[in-house]
C-alpha positions as CSV (number, residue, x, y, z in Angstrom):
1,M,141.0,123.5,139.6
2,L,141.9,124.6,143.1
3,K,143.4,127.7,141.7
4,L,139.9,129.1,141.2
5,F,139.5,129.3,145.0
6,R,143.0,130.7,145.8
7,N,141.6,134.0,147.1
8,H,139.2,132.3,149.4
9,K,141.1,129.5,151.1
10,G,139.5,130.1,154.5
11,L,136.0,130.0,153.1
12,F,136.9,126.9,151.1
13,A,138.1,125.2,154.2
14,L,134.9,126.2,156.0
15,V,132.8,124.6,153.3
16,L,134.8,121.4,153.6
17,L,134.4,121.4,157.4
18,F,130.6,121.7,157.2
19,S,130.7,119.0,154.5
20,V,132.5,116.6,156.9
21,I,130.0,117.5,159.7
22,N,127.0,116.9,157.5
23,S,128.4,113.7,156.2
24,A,128.9,112.5,159.8
25,L,125.3,113.5,160.6
26,G,124.2,111.3,157.7
27,I,125.9,108.3,159.3
28,G,124.3,109.3,162.6
29,A,120.9,109.0,161.0
30,A,121.6,105.4,160.1
31,V,122.5,104.6,163.7
32,I,119.4,106.3,165.0
33,L,117.1,104.4,162.6
34,E,118.8,101.1,163.6
35,N,118.2,101.8,167.3
36,I,114.6,102.9,166.8
37,L,113.7,99.7,164.9
38,N,115.5,97.5,167.3
39,S,113.7,99.1,170.2
40,V,110.4,98.5,168.5
41,V,111.1,94.9,167.6
42,D,112.5,94.1,171.1
43,G,109.7,96.1,172.8
44,N,112.3,98.1,174.6
45,W,110.5,101.2,175.8
46,G,113.5,102.6,177.6
47,L,115.6,102.7,174.5
48,F,112.7,104.1,172.5
49,S,112.2,107.0,174.9
50,I,115.9,107.8,174.7
51,M,115.8,107.8,170.9
52,L,112.9,110.3,170.9
53,W,115.2,112.9,172.6
54,V,118.1,111.9,170.4
55,V,116.0,112.6,167.3
56,L,114.9,116.0,168.6
57,G,118.5,117.0,169.2
58,Y,119.6,115.5,165.9
59,I,117.1,117.6,164.0
60,V,118.2,120.8,165.6
61,V,121.9,120.2,164.9
62,L,121.1,119.0,161.3
63,V,119.1,122.1,160.5
64,A,121.8,124.4,161.9
65,M,124.8,122.6,160.2
66,S,122.9,122.3,156.8
67,A,122.0,126.0,156.8
68,C,125.5,127.1,157.7
69,G,127.1,124.8,155.1
70,T,124.7,125.9,152.3
71,I,125.3,129.6,153.0
72,A,129.1,129.2,153.1
73,E,129.0,127.3,149.8
74,K,126.8,129.9,148.1
75,K,129.1,132.7,149.3
76,L,132.2,130.8,148.0
77,I,130.6,130.3,144.6
78,V,129.7,133.9,144.3
79,R,133.1,135.2,145.3
80,T,134.9,132.7,143.0
81,V,132.8,133.7,140.0
82,Q,133.4,137.4,140.8
83,D,137.2,136.7,140.9
84,L,137.0,134.9,137.6
85,R,135.2,137.8,135.9
86,N,137.8,140.2,137.3
87,D,140.7,138.1,136.0
88,V,139.2,137.8,132.5
89,Q,138.4,141.5,132.3
90,Q,141.9,142.4,133.5
91,G,143.4,139.9,131.0
92,I,141.5,141.6,128.2
93,L,142.6,145.1,129.1
94,S,146.2,144.0,129.6
95,R,146.5,143.0,125.9
96,D,148.4,145.4,123.6
97,T,146.4,147.2,120.9
98,E,147.4,144.9,118.1
99,R,146.5,141.7,120.0
100,Y,143.3,143.2,121.4
101,K,142.0,143.9,117.9
102,T,142.6,140.3,116.8
103,T,139.4,139.3,118.7
104,N,135.9,140.8,118.2
105,T,134.6,142.7,121.2
106,A,131.5,140.5,121.1
107,D,133.8,137.6,121.7
108,Y,135.1,139.3,124.8
109,L,131.5,140.0,126.0
110,S,130.7,136.3,125.4
111,A,133.7,135.3,127.5
112,L,132.6,137.5,130.4
113,T,129.0,136.4,130.3
114,N,128.2,133.1,128.6
115,E,131.5,131.3,129.2
116,V,131.8,132.4,132.8
117,K,128.3,131.0,133.4
118,I,129.4,127.7,131.9
119,I,132.4,127.6,134.3
120,E,130.2,128.4,137.2
121,E,127.7,125.6,136.5
122,N,129.9,122.9,135.1
123,V,133.2,123.5,136.9
124,I,132.8,125.4,140.2
125,V,129.5,124.0,141.4
126,A,130.3,120.5,140.0
127,F,133.7,120.5,141.6
128,L,132.4,121.4,145.0
129,N,129.6,118.8,144.7
130,T,132.3,116.2,143.8
131,I,134.3,117.0,146.9
132,Q,131.3,117.1,149.3
133,Y,129.7,113.9,148.0
134,A,133.1,112.1,148.0
135,L,133.2,112.7,151.8
136,V,129.7,111.3,152.2
137,F,130.7,108.3,150.1
138,V,133.9,107.5,152.0
139,M,132.1,107.7,155.4
140,A,129.2,105.5,154.1
141,A,131.6,103.0,152.7
142,V,133.5,102.7,156.0
143,A,130.2,102.3,157.9
144,L,129.0,99.6,155.5
145,F,132.1,97.6,156.0
146,V,131.7,97.9,159.7
147,Y,128.2,96.6,159.5
148,S,128.9,93.9,156.9
149,P,132.1,93.3,155.0
150,L,130.1,91.2,152.5
151,I,127.7,94.0,151.6
152,G,130.6,96.5,151.6
153,G,132.4,94.4,149.1
154,I,129.3,94.1,146.9
155,M,128.8,97.9,146.9
156,L,132.4,98.5,145.9
157,F,132.2,96.1,143.0
158,G,129.1,97.8,141.8
159,L,130.9,101.1,142.2
160,L,133.5,100.0,139.6
161,L,130.7,99.2,137.1
162,M,129.0,102.5,137.8
163,Y,132.2,104.4,137.1
164,L,133.3,102.8,133.8
165,L,130.4,103.6,131.6
166,P,129.6,107.3,132.4
167,A,133.3,108.2,132.6
168,S,133.8,107.1,129.0
169,L,131.5,110.0,127.9
170,G,133.9,112.7,129.3
171,K,135.8,113.3,126.0
172,P,132.8,113.4,123.7
173,I,131.1,115.8,126.1
174,G,134.3,118.0,126.1
175,K,134.3,118.2,122.3
176,R,130.7,119.1,122.1
177,Q,131.0,121.7,125.0
178,E,133.9,123.3,123.1
179,A,131.9,123.5,119.9
180,Y,129.0,125.0,121.9
181,S,131.3,127.6,123.5
182,A,132.6,128.5,120.0
183,S,129.0,128.8,118.7
184,L,128.1,131.1,121.6
185,S,131.0,133.4,120.8
186,L,130.1,133.4,117.1
187,F,126.4,134.0,117.8
188,T,127.2,137.0,120.0
189,T,129.5,138.4,117.4
190,R,126.9,138.1,114.6
191,L,124.2,139.6,116.8
192,K,126.4,142.5,117.7
193,D,127.2,143.1,114.0
194,Q,123.5,142.9,113.1
195,F,122.5,145.5,115.7
196,S,125.5,147.7,114.8
197,G,124.2,147.7,111.2
198,Y,120.6,148.4,112.1
199,E,120.4,151.5,109.9
200,V,121.9,149.8,106.9
201,I,119.4,146.9,107.3
202,R,116.5,149.3,107.5
203,S,117.7,151.5,104.6
204,Y,118.3,148.6,102.2
205,R,115.2,146.7,103.3
206,L,117.2,143.7,104.5
207,V,115.0,143.1,107.6
208,D,113.6,139.8,106.2
209,Q,117.1,138.5,105.4
210,A,118.3,139.6,108.9
211,K,115.5,137.7,110.5
212,A,116.2,134.6,108.5
213,A,119.9,134.8,109.3
214,F,119.1,135.1,113.0
215,T,116.7,132.2,112.9
216,R,119.3,130.0,111.2
217,Q,122.0,131.0,113.7
218,N,119.7,130.6,116.7
219,E,118.8,127.1,115.5
220,E,122.5,126.2,115.0
221,L,123.2,127.4,118.6
222,S,120.3,125.4,120.0
223,E,121.5,122.2,118.2
224,R,124.9,122.6,119.7
225,K,123.4,123.1,123.2
226,Y,121.2,120.1,122.7
227,G,124.2,118.0,121.7
228,V,125.9,118.7,125.0
229,D,122.7,118.2,127.1
230,K,121.9,114.9,125.3
231,L,125.2,113.3,126.4
232,L,125.0,114.8,129.9
233,A,121.5,113.3,130.2
234,L,122.7,109.9,129.0
235,S,125.5,110.0,131.6
236,E,122.9,110.8,134.3
237,V,120.6,108.1,133.2
238,I,123.3,105.5,133.2
239,A,124.5,106.5,136.6
240,G,121.0,106.7,138.1
241,V,119.9,103.3,136.7
242,M,123.0,101.5,137.8
243,G,122.8,103.1,141.2
244,A,119.2,102.0,141.7
245,G,120.1,98.5,140.6
246,L,123.0,98.3,143.0
247,Q,120.9,99.6,145.9
248,I,118.1,97.0,145.2
249,G,120.7,94.2,144.9
250,T,122.3,95.2,148.2
251,M,118.9,95.2,150.0
252,L,118.1,91.7,148.6
253,V,121.4,90.4,150.1
254,A,120.8,92.1,153.4
255,G,117.2,90.8,153.5
256,F,118.5,87.2,153.0
257,L,120.9,87.7,155.9
258,V,118.1,88.9,158.1
259,L,115.9,85.9,157.1
260,N,118.8,83.6,157.8
261,G,119.2,85.0,161.3
262,Q,122.7,86.6,160.5
263,M,121.6,90.2,160.8
264,A,119.2,92.2,163.0
265,A,116.2,94.0,161.5
266,G,117.6,97.3,162.7
267,T,120.9,96.7,161.0
268,L,118.9,96.1,157.7
269,L,117.4,99.6,158.1
270,A,120.8,101.1,158.8
271,I,122.2,99.5,155.7
272,L,119.3,100.8,153.6
273,Q,120.1,104.3,154.8
274,L,123.9,103.9,154.2
275,S,123.4,102.3,150.8
276,G,121.6,105.4,149.8
277,M,124.4,107.5,151.1
278,F,126.8,105.3,149.1
279,V,125.0,105.2,145.8
280,Q,123.6,108.8,145.6
281,P,127.0,110.5,146.0
282,V,128.6,108.1,143.4
283,A,125.8,108.9,140.9
284,I,126.2,112.7,141.5
285,I,130.0,112.5,141.2
286,L,129.7,110.5,138.0
287,Q,127.4,113.2,136.6
288,S,129.8,115.9,137.7
289,I,133.0,114.5,136.2
290,P,131.8,114.7,132.6
291,K,130.7,118.2,133.2
292,I,134.1,119.2,134.6
293,Q,136.0,117.4,131.8
294,G,133.6,118.9,129.2
295,A,134.2,122.5,130.4
296,G,138.0,122.1,130.4
297,P,138.5,123.7,127.0
298,V,136.3,126.7,128.0
299,L,138.2,127.1,131.2
300,A,141.5,126.9,129.3
301,R,140.3,129.6,126.9
302,L,139.3,131.9,129.7
């Protein structure tokens, strides 16, 4: 997977750097919320005043780092897709005549358009999201254990359950993605043949048959796409529901500790923030993994 970024190692490293900084800023938000709530509960005006200035500085830094990170990521994606198209086009032209003619030119066009688009969305973007959110998850997990080993342990146990179910959909999604890719190539080939034979279709009054054939092929392609999207949606729903359940369960435990006098109210708010940083990255990663696995056959073909 990292080979896709081989020509842009510096830019890739810059994206990772901004990801680390933004993840740390997320942890900082939890600490800020904790201190604000504690200052309010304790009636500490001095701390409250300090936190107002901290919040202003935090917002400025957050906006700057988020903007720089997003711009760097977009540039990396564009450059990587550009390299991929160049590699595929050069690979096609490097074939000898006999091997070149074994594949329909529409299939080559599909590879350079449809399949490159699949790789961009389901591999490149998903892979970068996985790395970035993994950093957020690690930092949030460490912070949760610092605040409360009990809650950190509960979150990690829930993580195991969140991983098992969506990950099991990777292979079925891969098979359907491969079938969809093949259908895209076939659809493009048939469409090219139909347009190439326009004069024959008009001369022999085959317009109605051509329209019916296109409708049938279009329906078949749509069904293939729906088959992929349906499993991806199922994976997202499972991850989302389990993540929400885990977050609610964690807050109930934290609420019990506060009522029992074992935890401050500000710590409860910090844990709420960190639990979101723990659950959301896991949910996004679990959505990305099946996409990456599913696009494996398409990437291998390119």
